[in-house]
N, C-alpha and C positions, 0 to 999 in steps of 0.2 A: 395421854395417858404417860406418866411421868414415872422414871426408872427410879426406885428407892434403894433398899438395902439389899445384900446379897443374903439370901435364906439357904441354901444348899450349893454346894460345891461336888460335882460327883467327877467321874473319871476322864471325861469328856465335853460335859456340860455345865454351865452355872444357871440355877434359877435365882432370879432378883424378882422382890415385891416392888408393887407398884401403889399408885396413889387410890386406888380401886381394890378393895379385899378380895374381889372376885376374880380379879388376873392377875396373871404373872408375865414374867418374861424369861423366855426361855433363849440362852446364849449357848451357842453351839461354839467350841473351842477348836484350835488346831491340834490339842492333845488327842494321842492314840494309845489306847493301853491294852495290856493282854495279860493272862494269867492271873486274873483279880488283883491287878495294879502292880505286880512284880516289875513288869516292862512298860514303861513310858516314852513314848517319843513325840516330837512336836513335827507335824507333817504340813507344807503351806498349802492353804485353801481347801483343807478339809472339812474346816467349820463351816465354810461358806456353802461346799458342795454338799454337806449333809442338811443342812439348814433349807435349803432350796429344793434338793431330792424330798426331805420330809414332809415340804409344803406341797409338792406336786402329788405325792402319795395321798396326804389327808384329805386332798381335796379330791382327787378320784374315790377315797371309801365314803367321804360325806355325801356325793353324789349317789352313791350305792346304797345309801341310807344307814352307815355305820355312825353312830354319832361320835364325835373325836374332840379333843381337848383345844384343838387348833384355831386359833380365829382369824388372824392374819399377819402377813409377813411383816415385818418391820424395817429391817435392814440384811444386807448380804448374811449377817450370823447372828440376827435376834428375831425370834416369833412373839406374839403375843399371844396367850394360851390360858384357857381356863383353870381357874386353882381348884385342882379335884383334893378330894381326901383319897388319897392313894390307896389301894390295895395292896398288901405286900405277897402278894401271888403273881408268878410270872406264868404265862400260858404258852406253851410251846407245840407249834404245828410241824410235823416231819413228812415231808413227800418222798423223799430217799433219804437212806443212810449215810450220815454224816456224823463227824464230831464225837461228843460223848457217847452216843447211842452205839457207833461202831466199838469204841473201847470197851462201853459195859457191857454189851452182849455177843461180840466178836462177829458181827455178822460184816459182810461185804460192803465197803464204801462205794456208795452207786447203786444201791439195790433199790428198785421201786417199793415205797410202801401203799399197798392198796387194801383198804382205805388208808389215809394219812392217819398218823398216830399222833394223838393228843396227850399231853403232859403237863405237869403241873412242878411248879419249882418255888421254894420259899426265897423271897427276896432278901438276902443277907450276905454279905460280904464276908463275914468274919466266919461264916459256916460254910462260905463259898457256894452258897444257893443249892443247898439240897433238894432233891427231887421229894415231892411229897404225894399224896393223895387227897380226895376230896373229904375223907373221914378226917385227917390231920387239920385241915383248914377249917372246919365246921368245929371240931373240938377244941381248937388252939382259939377259935375267935377271930382268925384272919377273913373270913369271909364266910357268909350264909349258904345256904344250898341253892337260895334262890339267884343269889349273886352270881354263884359258879354257875349254874346252868346258864346265864346269860352272858358272861363272860366266854363260856366252850362256843355257844350259839354265834356270836361276834366273832371270834376267832376264826371258827370254819367259813363264815361268811367274807370274812378278809383272805381267806385262801381261795377262795371260789373267784374272788375279783381279781388277786394280784397275779395268779398264777396263768389266767387268761391273758392279763396286760403285761407280763414278761415273757411269755409264749409267743406272743406277737412280736416282740422286740427281738426275738432268737435267743432267750434266757431260760433258766429252768430254776424256778423257785425252791430250793433244797428244801429249807428248813426256817424259821424264824421265832423271835419271842416277842410277845406283845404284853402290856401293863396296863392295868384297868385301874378307875378311879369312880368317886361318887361326886356328882354335881346336881345339885338341888334333888336329890335321890334317884337320881337317874345313873346307871352304869355307863361309861364314857370311856373312849379309847384314850390313854394317854401317853406321855413318855415320847419315844418317836419310830417311826419306820425308816431306816437309811442300812446301806451296804455295813453298818457295825453291828447292827442286831440281827442279821439275816445272813444266810448263804445263798448263792449267784453263782449259777456255772454259765457258760457258754454252751447253748443246746447242741451245736455239733462237736465242739472239741473237748468240753467238759472243763475248760479251762477256768479257774476259780476267780472270781470277779468280785470279792468281797472281803471281810476282815481277816478270813486265813491267810490272804498274803502276806499279813503282819506278821500274823500268827507263827506262820510257817517259813519266815524268812525270805520269801519269794520276792519281795520290791515291788516297785510300781504301783503301791498301794492307791494314791489318788488317782494316779492314771486310770486303774480299773475303776475307782469309783465314777471318774468323769465319762468314761466310754458308756458304763450302765446309764447314766444321765443321759449320755447322747443317742442314745438307743431308743429310751423312752420319751424322747423331745423334751425333757427339763430345761430352761431357760437358763444357762450359765454365764456369766459376764466373761470377759476373756482375760 
């Protein structure tokens, strides 16, 4: 599989075309951003950690019956993925109150949400990814009712699998976002799952082990990501 031109450059990842139109190369960079790209820094090893972390998680989800974009690991910072027709709707599950939910509703951080909440957001950086509902997504043609139902089913399945995985490793899966796309007409999990796109807390101390360390200026961002990987058994090079 030969890498060709750059197709898309996001805040922390770059997508490249290949000589097979069905597949792309997803490159994880060391760039770290917050507040819709207003703050960007380079953190050594972050791209490698996220790439290997994502590969580990996607393998777990595939084994649990969740169709994913990932094909195989290519290098420390690159993975081969299916070329999806992405749906511009993010699915967010919250097991504990944190982040925008706390600011929006004035609830206490760390409050357990039973059952977990499920929310939809439009993927649009210029509009700061506004919250939407199913009616918006259908009316504006972003997704069909059937696609949304399958996205919700898969998102909650991911929650079931990963909550147990992180709990066993002494961590709380606070919340996360997922993106989906179509491949040969099938809804497939795309993008990534890493500490960049979820919140993870230590189960005993509630120490933050995710990107909030960067957002809140706590430091030790990559060290926290590596700690999460170590607890899960993700193989990382020295």
